LOLO-560282 format. One record per residue (C-alpha): residue number from 1; residue in one letter; x, y, z. Coordinates in Angstrom, 3 decimals, padded with zeros to 6 digits. Last residue first. Layout:
NODE   num   residu          x          y          z
NODE   NUM        A          X          Y          Z
...
# end
This chain:
NODE   num   residu          x          y          z
NODE   337        R    003.281    001.324    025.083
NODE   336        R    006.999    001.797    025.461
NODE   335        T    008.768    003.149    022.392
NODE   334        K    012.572    003.284    022.369
NODE   333        P    012.890   -000.025    020.518
NODE   332        D    010.885    001.366    017.565
NODE   331        F    009.512   -001.633    015.656
NODE   330        A    006.180   -001.598    017.474
NODE   329        D    005.844    002.185    017.271
NODE   328        R    006.431    002.180    013.499
NODE   327        I    004.031   -000.725    013.054
NODE   326        S    001.374    001.137    015.036
NODE   325        D    001.896    004.264    012.939
NODE   324        G    001.607    002.200    009.749
NODE   323        L   -001.632    000.652    011.002
NODE   322        L   -002.975    004.136    011.711
NODE   321        N   -001.966    005.243    008.220
NODE   320        L   -003.458    002.151    006.583
NODE   319        T   -006.673    002.604    008.572
NODE   318        L   -006.974    006.259    007.557
NODE   317        V   -006.163    005.647    003.867
NODE   316        L   -008.698    002.822    003.550
NODE   315        I   -011.412    004.585    005.550
NODE   314        A   -011.022    007.847    003.611
NODE   313        V   -010.924    006.116    000.224
NODE   312        V   -014.004    004.042    001.067
NODE   311        A   -015.862    007.085    002.441
NODE   310        V   -015.139    009.135   -000.690
NODE   309        P   -016.283    006.207   -002.857
NODE   308        A   -019.669    006.059   -001.040
NODE   307        W   -019.975    009.839   -000.562
NODE   306        L   -020.377    010.731   -004.218
NODE   305        Y   -023.145    008.417   -005.459
NODE   304        L   -024.787    008.538   -002.031
NODE   303        P   -025.141    012.326   -002.325
NODE   302        Y   -027.394    012.187   -005.437
NODE   301        D   -029.097    015.564   -005.888
NODE   300        S   -026.511    017.816   -004.221
NODE   299        Y   -023.341    015.857   -005.121
NODE   298        Y   -024.439    015.188   -008.709
NODE   297        P   -021.662    017.136   -010.496
NODE   296        T   -019.043    015.432   -008.238
NODE   295        A   -020.141    011.854   -008.997
NODE   294        A   -017.997    011.370   -012.135
NODE   293        D   -014.869    012.696   -010.399
NODE   292        I   -015.507    010.569   -007.320
NODE   291        M   -015.949    007.506   -009.537
NODE   290        R   -012.763    008.350   -011.434
NODE   289        G   -010.848    008.609   -008.158
NODE   288        L   -012.170    005.263   -006.965
NODE   287        S   -011.053    003.670   -010.214
NODE   286        P   -012.764    001.542   -012.830
NODE   285        V   -010.717    000.783   -015.977
NODE   284        G   -010.074    002.629   -019.249
NODE   283        T   -009.552    006.115   -017.820
NODE   282        L   -006.691    005.587   -015.388
NODE   281        G   -004.757    008.469   -013.893
NODE   280        L   -004.421    012.061   -014.996
NODE   279        G   -008.124    012.918   -015.077
NODE   278        L   -007.895    015.031   -011.936
NODE   277        F   -009.909    012.444   -009.998
NODE   276        S   -007.615    009.726   -011.361
NODE   275        L   -004.594    011.650   -010.067
NODE   274        G   -006.186    012.069   -006.634
NODE   273        A   -007.225    008.426   -006.347
NODE   272        E   -003.741    007.270   -007.317
NODE   271        A   -002.098    009.694   -004.879
NODE   270        A   -004.395    008.641   -002.010
NODE   269        V   -003.571    004.970   -002.547
NODE   268        F    000.134    005.810   -002.980
NODE   267        G    000.199    007.653    000.339
NODE   266        P   -001.623    004.790    002.017
NODE   265        L    001.136    002.390    000.859
NODE   264        A    004.103    004.609    001.808
NODE   263        L    003.518    004.420    005.583
NODE   262        S    003.666    000.627    005.736
NODE   261        T    006.666    000.596    003.410
NODE   260        A    008.617    003.123    005.492
NODE   259        V    007.945    001.189    008.709
NODE   258        V    008.861   -002.173    007.205
NODE   257        I    012.065   -000.758    005.701
NODE   256        P    013.007    001.044    008.922
NODE   255        A    012.631   -002.210    010.930
NODE   254        V    014.261   -004.585    008.450
NODE   253        L    017.506   -002.611    008.265
NODE   252        N    019.741   -005.007    010.237
NODE   251        P    018.924   -007.844    007.827
NODE   250        L    020.076   -005.569    004.945
NODE   249        L    023.576   -004.858    006.326
NODE   248        E    025.117   -008.326    006.626
NODE   247        K    023.616   -010.506    003.916
NODE   246        F    022.473   -007.948    001.313
NODE   245        L    025.164   -005.296    001.507
NODE   244        I    028.017   -007.430    002.821
NODE   243        R    027.262   -010.145    000.265
NODE   242        R    027.300   -007.627   -002.589
NODE   241        T    030.567   -006.176   -001.324
NODE   240        P    032.316   -009.537   -001.463
NODE   239        V    033.783   -010.770    001.859
NODE   238        G    037.560   -010.163    001.842
NODE   237        I    038.577   -010.974    005.428
NODE   236        V    039.062   -007.278    006.187
NODE   235        E    035.712   -006.231    004.708
NODE   234        A    033.813   -008.759    006.830
NODE   233        S    035.678   -007.617    009.931
NODE   232        Q    034.774   -003.994    009.178
NODE   231        I    031.125   -004.951    008.858
NODE   230        F    031.114   -006.968    012.105
NODE   229        E    032.963   -004.216    013.967
NODE   228        R    030.541   -001.411    013.208
NODE   227        E    031.610    001.493    010.997
NODE   226        R    029.334    000.360    008.127
NODE   225        L    026.358    000.437    010.480
NODE   224        S    026.332    004.202    010.981
NODE   223        L    026.521    005.211    007.318
NODE   222        V    024.128    002.323    006.611
NODE   221        Q    021.419    003.899    008.767
NODE   220        G    021.791    007.290    007.086
NODE   219        R    021.661    005.727    003.636
NODE   218        L    018.633    003.679    004.650
NODE   217        I    016.645    006.782    005.586
NODE   216        R    017.684    008.643    002.433
NODE   215        A    016.739    005.705    000.196
NODE   214        L    013.378    005.294    001.958
NODE   213        G    012.480    008.922    001.288
NODE   212        M    013.708    008.859   -002.299
NODE   211        W    011.668    005.870   -003.559
NODE   210        G    008.258    007.434   -004.162
NODE   209        F    008.535    009.961   -006.970
NODE   208        V    009.834    007.586   -009.635
NODE   207        V    007.645    004.780   -008.278
NODE   206        L    004.424    006.822   -008.438
NODE   205        I    005.254    008.010   -011.952
NODE   204        V    006.100    004.479   -013.098
NODE   203        I    002.855    003.102   -011.658
NODE   202        L    000.844    005.781   -013.443
NODE   201        S    002.788    005.273   -016.681
NODE   200        V    002.106    001.527   -016.675
NODE   199        L   -001.621    001.957   -016.072
NODE   198        Q   -001.937    004.817   -018.547
NODE   197        A   -000.094    002.843   -021.223
NODE   196        K   -002.359   -000.167   -020.643
NODE   195        A   -005.514    001.942   -020.945
NODE   194        L   -004.171    003.724   -024.038
NODE   193        A   -003.306    000.410   -025.703
NODE   192        D   -006.869   -000.782   -025.149
NODE   191        V   -008.356    002.451   -026.510
NODE   190        N   -006.250    002.504   -029.677
NODE   189        S   -006.652    005.612   -031.857
NODE   188        R   -005.806    008.056   -029.084
NODE   187        F   -002.609    006.232   -028.141
NODE   186        R   -000.031    009.000   -028.691
NODE   185        S   -002.371    011.966   -028.135
NODE   184        V   -003.711    010.527   -024.875
NODE   183        L   -000.241    009.550   -023.688
NODE   182        I    001.176    013.023   -024.324
NODE   181        P   -001.860    014.616   -022.677
NODE   180        A   -001.200    012.688   -019.419
NODE   179        I    002.596    013.128   -019.264
NODE   178        A    002.636    016.894   -018.716
NODE   177        L    000.059    016.917   -015.920
NODE   176        A    001.952    014.089   -014.205
NODE   175        I    005.161    016.133   -014.457
NODE   174        L    003.397    019.141   -012.958
NODE   173        L    001.943    017.083   -010.114
NODE   172        F    005.245    015.590   -008.976
NODE   171        P    007.338    018.748   -009.095
NODE   170        L    011.009    017.608   -009.128
NODE   169        T    012.989    018.775   -006.055
NODE   168        L    013.087    015.375   -004.355
NODE   167        F    014.345    013.839   -007.588
NODE   166        L    017.380    016.137   -007.501
NODE   165        D    018.102    015.432   -003.832
NODE   164        I    018.182    011.700   -004.496
NODE   163        I    020.337    012.170   -007.602
NODE   162        F    022.758    014.372   -005.642
NODE   161        S    023.032    011.744   -002.913
NODE   160        L    023.743    009.122   -005.579
NODE   159        I    026.513    011.252   -007.099
NODE   158        R    028.071    012.109   -003.727
NODE   157        D    028.053    008.465   -002.615
NODE   156        L    029.670    007.395   -005.867
NODE   155        W    032.352    010.123   -005.630
NODE   154        G    033.711    009.203   -002.208
NODE   153        R    032.571    006.261   -000.161
NODE   152        S    030.093    003.535   -000.851
NODE   151        F    028.136    001.909    001.970
NODE   150        G    025.465    004.559    002.384
NODE   149        A    024.880    005.250   -001.294
NODE   148        I    024.867    001.561   -002.226
NODE   147        L    022.458    000.588    000.542
NODE   146        G    020.123    003.508   -000.156
NODE   145        L    020.184    002.848   -003.904
NODE   144        V    019.227   -000.808   -003.502
NODE   143        I    016.680   -000.290   -000.725
NODE   142        G    014.996    002.703   -002.385
NODE   141        V    014.662    000.905   -005.720
NODE   140        I    013.166   -002.186   -004.061
NODE   139        T    010.813   -000.071   -001.941
NODE   138        S    009.702    001.915   -005.000
NODE   137        L    008.865   -001.329   -006.802
NODE   136        I    006.903   -002.839   -003.910
NODE   135        T    005.016    000.359   -003.087
NODE   134        A    004.147    001.087   -006.724
NODE   133        A    002.794   -002.434   -007.214
NODE   132        T    000.770   -002.206   -003.991
NODE   131        A   -000.638    001.235   -004.857
NODE   130        V   -001.635    000.151   -008.378
NODE   129        G   -003.303   -003.030   -007.127
NODE   128        L   -005.018   -001.311   -004.207
NODE   127        S   -006.462    001.382   -006.471
NODE   126        T   -007.564   -001.090   -009.149
NODE   125        R   -009.289   -003.480   -006.725
NODE   124        L   -010.972   -000.586   -004.923
NODE   123        G   -012.238    000.619   -008.291
NODE   122        Y   -013.496   -002.892   -009.059
NODE   121        L   -015.428   -002.965   -005.795
NODE   120        L   -016.739    000.592   -006.179
NODE   119        W   -017.786    000.071   -009.798
NODE   118        A   -019.732   -003.048   -008.787
NODE   117        L   -021.355   -001.156   -005.901
NODE   116        N   -022.223    001.789   -008.164
NODE   115        D   -023.986   -000.337   -010.789
NODE   114        T   -023.660    001.174   -014.254
NODE   113        G   -026.718    003.032   -015.573
NODE   112        T   -024.680    005.382   -017.803
NODE   111        E   -026.448    008.764   -017.518
NODE   110        P   -026.727    008.572   -013.733
NODE   109        A   -024.858    005.782   -011.926
NODE   108        L   -027.013    003.130   -010.301
NODE   107        G   -027.820    002.595   -006.654
NODE   106        L   -025.627    001.631   -003.722
NODE   105        P   -027.529   -001.571   -002.852
NODE   104        H   -028.531   -002.313   -006.477
NODE   103        D   -030.724   -005.445   -006.491
NODE   102        W   -031.158   -004.998   -002.750
NODE   101        T   -033.385   -002.000   -003.383
NODE   100        F   -033.671    001.265   -001.481
NODE    99        G   -036.470    003.610   -002.458
NODE    98        H   -036.726    005.818   -005.506
NODE    97        L   -035.542    009.249   -006.622
NODE    96        P   -031.955    009.141   -005.288
NODE    95        P   -031.752    006.230   -004.970
NODE    94        G   -033.052    002.893   -006.230
NODE    93        V   -034.691    002.147   -009.553
NODE    92        A   -035.344    004.417   -012.563
NODE    91        P   -031.861    005.839   -012.213
NODE    90        F   -031.391    009.511   -013.209
NODE    89        G   -030.829    010.461   -016.843
NODE    88        D   -033.736    012.910   -017.102
NODE    87        F   -035.855    010.484   -019.169
NODE    86        E   -035.452    007.725   -016.595
NODE    85        L   -032.702    005.141   -016.523
NODE    84        V   -032.884    001.376   -015.872
NODE    83        T   -034.488    000.193   -019.133
NODE    82        S   -032.617    002.596   -021.435
NODE    81        P   -029.310    001.525   -019.864
NODE    80        D   -029.852   -002.037   -021.183
NODE    79        P   -029.109   -004.461   -018.384
NODE    78        A   -025.617   -005.970   -017.999
NODE    77        R   -025.087   -009.588   -019.072
NODE    76        P   -023.696   -008.574   -022.471
NODE    75        D   -021.117   -006.377   -020.725
NODE    74        T   -021.033   -003.084   -022.625
NODE    73        I   -022.524   -001.311   -019.588
NODE    72        D   -019.390   -002.158   -017.613
NODE    71        W   -019.630   -002.042   -013.834
NODE    70        Y   -021.833   -005.095   -013.479
NODE    69        I   -024.301   -006.440   -010.919
NODE    68        N   -025.703   -009.975   -010.788
NODE    67        L   -025.150   -010.238   -007.021
NODE    66        A   -023.162   -013.483   -007.393
NODE    65        N   -021.374   -012.155   -010.473
NODE    64        T   -020.464   -008.932   -008.672
NODE    63        I   -019.148   -010.811   -005.651
NODE    62        L   -017.119   -013.300   -007.703
NODE    61        P   -015.548   -010.575   -009.840
NODE    60        A   -014.762   -008.405   -006.761
NODE    59        F   -013.065   -011.271   -004.904
NODE    58        L   -009.660   -009.608   -004.618
NODE    57        A   -011.088   -006.165   -003.897
NODE    56        L   -013.510   -007.389   -001.243
NODE    55        L   -010.691   -009.437    000.308
NODE    54        V   -008.444   -006.357    000.414
NODE    53        L   -011.193   -004.304    002.028
NODE    52        I   -011.763   -006.979    004.677
NODE    51        S   -008.021   -007.268    005.367
NODE    50        V   -007.739   -003.479    005.728
NODE    49        I   -010.576   -003.472    008.272
NODE    48        T   -009.008   -006.322    010.260
NODE    47        A   -005.554   -004.726    010.188
NODE    46        C   -007.074   -001.469    011.451
NODE    45        V   -008.830   -003.217    014.350
NODE    44        V   -005.714   -005.208    015.313
NODE    43        A   -003.416   -002.170    015.045
NODE    42        V   -005.740   -000.043    017.187
NODE    41        K   -005.986   -002.810    019.785
NODE    40        D   -002.191   -003.115    020.144
NODE    39        K   -001.452   -006.417    021.895
NODE    38        R   -000.892   -008.267    018.627
NODE    37        L    001.333   -005.416    017.444
NODE    36        R    003.497   -005.702    020.557
NODE    35        E    003.999   -009.407    019.880
NODE    34        F    004.829   -008.581    016.265
NODE    33        A    007.523   -006.150    017.411
NODE    32        I    008.996   -008.610    019.923
NODE    31        Q    009.193   -011.285    017.238
NODE    30        T    010.926   -008.828    014.899
NODE    29        P    013.401   -007.806    017.606
NODE    28        S    014.348   -011.484    018.057
NODE    27        R    013.254   -013.411    021.088
NODE    26        G    015.378   -015.328    023.627
NODE    25        A    013.601   -017.816    025.810
NODE    24        V    012.879   -016.995    029.447
NODE    23        T    010.539   -019.912    030.127
NODE    22        Q    012.942   -022.610    028.909
NODE    21        A    015.814   -021.096    030.872
NODE    20        T    013.617   -020.938    033.977
NODE    19        A    012.577   -024.560    033.575
NODE    18        A    016.201   -025.635    033.122
NODE    17        H    017.270   -023.673    036.216
NODE    16        Q    014.474   -025.223    038.277
NODE    15        V    015.471   -028.723    037.168
NODE    14        T    019.118   -028.065    037.983
NODE    13        A    018.255   -026.564    041.388
NODE    12        E    016.097   -029.588    042.201
NODE    11        A    018.924   -031.938    041.261
NODE    10        T    021.444   -030.000    043.356
NODE     9        G    019.133   -030.009    046.358
NODE     8        L    018.574   -033.751    046.016
NODE     7        D    022.316   -034.348    045.810
NODE     6        G    022.880   -032.265    048.932
NODE     5        A    020.211   -034.153    050.836
NODE     4        S    022.068   -037.426    050.223
NODE     3        T    020.801   -040.267    048.127
NODE     2        S    021.079   -043.790    049.410
NODE     1        M    021.783   -046.894    047.324
# end
């Protein structure tokens, strides 16, 4: 059975069309954004640094046990402070008066004899944990209130907008200054209860003052999306409001949510360190801010004690901010990099 030239040409065209269709596959905006992130050298470097810091925080107990270093002088495995401190309170081993030793790579803390590296790792663990919890909770609150405020009409939208504006006017630092002494006086007799109350109150304060920005952004986006045809069609056919909010509107708000979350995390890290430095944060557990506060009086005689936690906070906040900027650019369809 013979095959004509026209049939061969048609077959070749079909094969070529299929290959072209397979090559030019459709990609979602999220896939495009992640592809742009993979090609962004700044994003890759910052993500690597953040991943290393997160791993150090997660495995802090294993690292400190392997190195035989401890942040708590009451730990039965920790050395007696009298054996590692000199008469003037400075460490008897390591900096600033003695040479470097691998037993205590960052030295020991004056007066207490706790290992600075162990305190740094556990402080990083605390700061990242508080910042992550505050970011997740504030994002949830911002999403819910932003969706409701943008989709509702009339009095509910006005009330929610007023609440957002009201919280934006509240002085963050003054309220934190007011809460700290109340907690200390309330739980003064119970150290463990005080530590838990401080942890919960710190997260609550960060959440209360951290959800408004995302809520305002989402409200503006929803005001535009609710006039689109697919939302109006869903309302006409009687789709429940909850389904419209979380099944129709929310998937179209992934980009601003991801951007806002990535930029909020470094802000919470810096806020936690700042509050702990001022004595308004955590006092019962290690914290980078507490370490900076304790090292400040020794900045001239023992610079390593101060600059180690300062450098960790600076690197963590800087890399998170740069990573957040890269995520914002990747999810912005108008950006061409």
